Structures are given as structure tokens and as C-alpha cells.
N, C-alpha and C positions, 0 to 999 in steps of 0.2 A: 504493500500499500504506499509506504514512504517513497519507494523508488518511483512509482507512478506520479506521486505529487511532485517529487523533484523534477522528472521529466516534463510535466505540465509546466511548471515555473520556468524551466530552461527554455522550453520552446515559445512560451510567451515572451521572455526577455529577448530571444532571437527574432522574433516578429516585430518587437517594438524597435529593434536596432534596425532592422530592414526598412521599416517605416521611416525612421529617422534620416537614413541615407536617401530614401526616395524623396524626402522633402528637401534635402540638400540639393538633390538634382534639380528639382522644381526651380530652386533659386539660380542655379547655374542656367537652366533653360530660359528663364526671363532675361537674363543677362544676354544669352545668345540671341534671342529674339528682339531685344531692343538694338543690339548692334548688327543684326542681320548676318549672324555668323552661323554656319552649319556645324554640325558635330564633325564632319570630315575635316573642315577647315580648323576647327579647335584642335583636333589630332595633329594637323600638320603644324600649327603654331606652337603647340606644346611638346611635340616629340613623344607623346603618350600614344601608344598604339590604338587604332580605331576600335579594335575589340575591346580593349580594356575600358575605354570610354563607354561603349555600349554596355558593358557589364555594370558600370556605375549607374547608367541611365536605366536599363530594363531589369536587372537583377537586384538592384539595391546593394551592390557590393560596396565596401568601405574603401574610399580613395585614401592612400597614405597622405600624410602632410606634405611631402615633397610634391606630389602631384597636385594638391590643392593649391600650393604655392605657384606652380607652373600655370595652373588655369586661372588664378587670380592675375597673374603677371599678363597672360595673353588677353584677358578681357579688360586689363588697366582698371582693376578695382581692388579695394583693400580686402584681405581676408575677413575682416569684420563683416563685409557684405553677406558671408556665408554662415555667420553665426545665427543660432536660433534666438529669436527675441521673445520674451515673455509679455 
């Protein structure tokens, strides 16, 4: 019984984490739309492989800090733009 509860809690945490990274992608997408930049172009500007960027976009994968810095630089925005605001 305890193992099932732990697994349910762990699954819930993973779902929340994926949702958080999808929210992060939504912020990135707003910047891309404002600047009329495609995901392909972002890949070229940052040197991040297109498949990796699509993993962030579609699968809710966590981008490492290094890649978030590259994305912020390419979009000419502060990393603060990507922080969750309460």
C-alpha cells in the first residue's frame, strides 16, 4: 500500500514538472511569435539541435540552464522573462 502511495505521489510530481516546463515553453513561444522567429531559426541561432528544441516544446523536457541562456540571448531577452510570476 505504501509503495502505491509513493508511486502516485512521484507520478504527480513528474506531471507537475512537465506542466511547468510546458508553461516555460509557452513563454518562449510568445517571444518567438512577437519576433516572428521559427523554431528552426531558433535552433540555428542557438546551436541547439532542432530535435532538442522540439523535446522542450512537445514533450515538456527540462532545458538545461546553459540552453536557456542561449535561448534568452538569441531572443535578446533577460532570463527573468522566463521566470514564473506569482
